[in-house]
N, C-alpha and C positions, 0 to 999 in steps of 0.2 A: 386546428387554427390555420387560416390561410397564410401562405408564405408570400414573400415579396417576389414580384416578377419584374425582371429587367425589361426595358424597352427593346423592341425588336431592332436588330442591327440592320443598317442600310444594305450591307452586302447580302444578308439573307433574303431581304425583300426583293433585291434585284434578281437573285437567283430564282426566286419563285416566279418572277415575271419574264424570265428568259432574257434579261438585259445583257448586253455585251459585258464580259469580264465578271459576270455574276454567277458563274456555274456553281453547282453544288460542291464540286471538288475544291474550288477555290475557297468557298465558305468553310469547308471542313478543315482546310489547311490552317486557318486562323484559330481554330478552337484550342489547341494546346497553349498558345500564348494567352488567350483570354482566360482560360482556367487557371493558368499560372499566376496571372495578375490578381484574380479574385482570391486565390489561395493565399498569396502573400499578404494581401490586405486583411483577410480574415485572421491569419496567424498573428500579424502585428497587433491588431486590436485585442485579440485574446491574451497575448502576452502582457499588454498594459493592464488588462483586467486582473490577471493572475498576480501581478505585482502589488496590487492594492487590496486583494481579497483576503479573507481570514482563514484560508486553508493552510494546513501545515506545510513546512518547507519541502518535506518529502513528497507530499501530494502534488504540490506545484511542479516540482521537477518531473514527476511521473506524467502529469497532464501535458506538460510541454513536450516531453519525449513522444508520447502517444499521438499527439496532434501532428508533430513533425513527421512521424512515420507514416501516418495516413496521407499527408500531403505529398510526401516523396513518392508514394505509390500512385496517387491520383494524377500527379503532374507529369508522369511519363507520357510520351506521345500516344502510346497505345490506349492507355486508360483515359487520358484527357479527350481523345477522339470518341471513345465509347460513352463518356459522360460529360458532354459539352455543357449540360445544364446543371452541373453539380452544385452551383451556387446561385441558380436562377430562382428556384422555388423549392417548396417542401418535397414535392414529388421527385425532382432531380436530385436533391440532397439525399433523400432516403434511398434512392436507387444506387447512388454511388457508395453510400455507407454500407448498404446490404452486400454489394459486390465485394467491398473490402473485407467484410466479415467472412464471406465465403473464401476469399483469398487466405485469410488467417487460418481458417479451418483446414484448407488444403495443405498449408504449411505445418500442420499438426500443432498449432498453438493450443494451449490448454483452455478449457472453458473459462476459468477464472481470469486468465490473461486477456481473453477477448472481452469479457464482461467488464473488465477494468478500463479497457480502451474505449468502448462505446460511449460511456458517459463523458469522457474527456472530449471526444470528438463532437458529441452533441452540444457540450458547453461551448466549444469553439464556434459551432454554427449559430448558437443562440446569441452570443455576444459579438462574434466577428462578422456574421452575415445576416443577423436579425431573422433567422429561420429556426423554428422550434421543431426539431426532429425527434422521432422516437422509433428506433429499430429494435425489433424483438431480440431479447438476450438469448444466449446459448444456454441450453439446459445443463445445469451442473448436477452430476450424480450426488445423491444424498450422502454426505460424508459419514464415515464411521468415527470412532474415537480418534481424536487428534494425536499425532505423535507426541509422546511424553516419555521422559526418562523413567525407568523403573527406580525403585528405592535404592537398590545397590548401585545403579549407574549414577544416581544423584549424589550418593555418598562419595563415590570415586571422584566425581567432578569437584565436589567441595574440597576434598583433600588436595587435588591437583591445583585448585585455585589458591589455596592457602600456601602451597609451596612456591607459587609464582610471585608472591609478595603482597603487601598490604593493600595497594590500590586495586590490583586485579581481583583479589579476593572480595573486596568491597563491591566491585562491579558485578561479579557473578552472583554474590549473595543478594544484591539488590534485585536482580532479575528473578532469582529463585523464590524470594520471600516477599515480593511486592507485586509480581505479575506485570511489571512495567513493559511497555513497548520500547523498542530500540530508540525511537525519536524522543520518547518521554524521558528515558534514562539520560540521553545525551544532553537534554535541555536543563537538567537539574542544576540549581545553584545551591550554595551553602545554606541560604535562607530558606530553602524548601525542606530542610531537615529539622526535626525536633527530636533529638535523641538523648536519653539519659540511660543510666544503668538498668532501670526498671521499666521504662516506657519509651516508646518511639513511634514516630509517624513520618511519612514522606508525602509531600504535595506534588502530584504529577499533573503536568500540563499536557492534556490530550489533544484530540482532533478539534479543530475550530477553537471555540472558547471554552471547551470542557476542562474543568479542573476538578480533581478528586483527591481526597486525602485517604491514604491507605496506612493502616497500622503495621508496624514492623515488629516481628517476633525477635526473640533474643539472638539467634544466630546472625541475623542481619544487623542488629544494633551493635553487636560486638565488633563486626568487621568495619562498619561505618565509623564507629568511635575511634578505632585504631587508625583509619585513614585520615580522619579529621585531625587527630593528634599529630600525624606526620605532615599533612598538608598545611595545617593551620586553619583557623576559622575566619580568615579575612573574606569579606563578601566577594562573590564572583562565581564562575563556573565550578561545579563540584569536582569534575574529573579533569585533571591536568597532566601533561606529560612534558617531555623535554622541548617540544615545539609549540607548547601552548595548550589550550583546551582540547579535549578529545572530541572529535566529530562522531557522527553515527558510524562511519566507517571504522574509526579508531576503536569505538566501543565493541563493534562486531569482531574486530581482530582479537580483542582481549578474550572474548567468548570462544572464538575458533581455536586460539592457542591453548586455553585451559582445557577445551574439549579434546584436542589432540593429545595433550599430556595424559588425559584420563582414558585414552583409547576410544574416544567418541569423535571420529573425524567428521568434519562438516557441520559441527554443532553451531546453531544460530540462536540469537536472542529470543526469537519467537518460539523455539523449542523449549526454552526455559519458562516462557509465559504459559505454554501449554502444560508444562510440568506443574507449575504453581496451581493452575485451575484444577488439574487432575487430583493433586493432593487434597485440595479443598473438598472436592466431591467425595473422594474416598473416605474422608473423615467426617462426612455428614452435612456439609454445607448445602443449602438448597440453591435452586437456580437463581432466585432473586438476589441472594447474597453474593453469589459469584458474579452476576451481572454488574452489581454495584462496584465490586472490587476491581474488575477488569475494565470498567468503563465502556461496556457494550451499550450501544444505543437501542438494540433490539434483543428481546429475550430469546428469539429463535437462534441467534448467534451463539448464545450461551448454552442452548439446549444440546449442542453437539457434544458437550462434555459429559452428557448423561447417556450417551450411547456406548455401551460396553464393546470393547474390541475383542478379538479372538483370544488373546492371552488371558484377559480377565474372565471371559466365559469359561475357558478351560479350567482356570483355577477354581471357579465356583463349582463346576461339576465335580472336580477332584475332591473338593472339601466336603460336598454333600454326600458323596458316595464312598468316602474313605471308610475302611473297616478297621 
């Protein structure tokens, strides 16, 4: 798709004709300011778009941060002079973004980090500069089995969470037995739970407009029922603390603290989501079932849970050849 081309500047035209005061050096000197102005306009337009789009709050924050980082790099005098046409047309935009990708690679950014930044910047160009770019993604090595807690580690975490109190136990067990993302867990309202002694389910609000209902097994039902008894069933955010509703950061701190108590330093909510999916696979759930429960848009995302890791392969060999 052809991109927008800005009118030729008078200064540049004068330089080409050798007019007084129109030297190439003088034209180049104005490029950083021109790139800066175009960058500020693109970012402002993109921020307005993000404010009204249906992306999750976490995604919006990440897109804002990634766009700002790109523009901070681009608008330095050195890079602005190297890419004066960064907002002129598709060719200039893709050249600037490709150079930024190489910069990130030199800084040892991970392929996943780079591939998350590129769509955010492309969105900024599309909505802020009316240019549709596409820069080749960094190749991501085929992942093996995701990090997941072993069964003994999971049991240790559950005991540690129970010792920390009713609310923290309910948070940890919700992750372990529903596979919720951190943002989904933090967004839960009391109305999203339907829990009795024998049945239970939770409604998770995922990315965009995605909503899925996940059944809750007995361990999660017990902890959530205990938390509701303490909190009360008044409508509103499910997770509350002394300063009001828990944010994603607050939820993450609960998991970190419970993990530290169990000897699992650095434990994150996503590790518990991986654990949930791994337990499902180990007990015979197929890829389509796990995809539905996790809310994956693509089956190949779920497929990574069906790649055995080194520990599982060693256990299989040990079991087959034991005498």
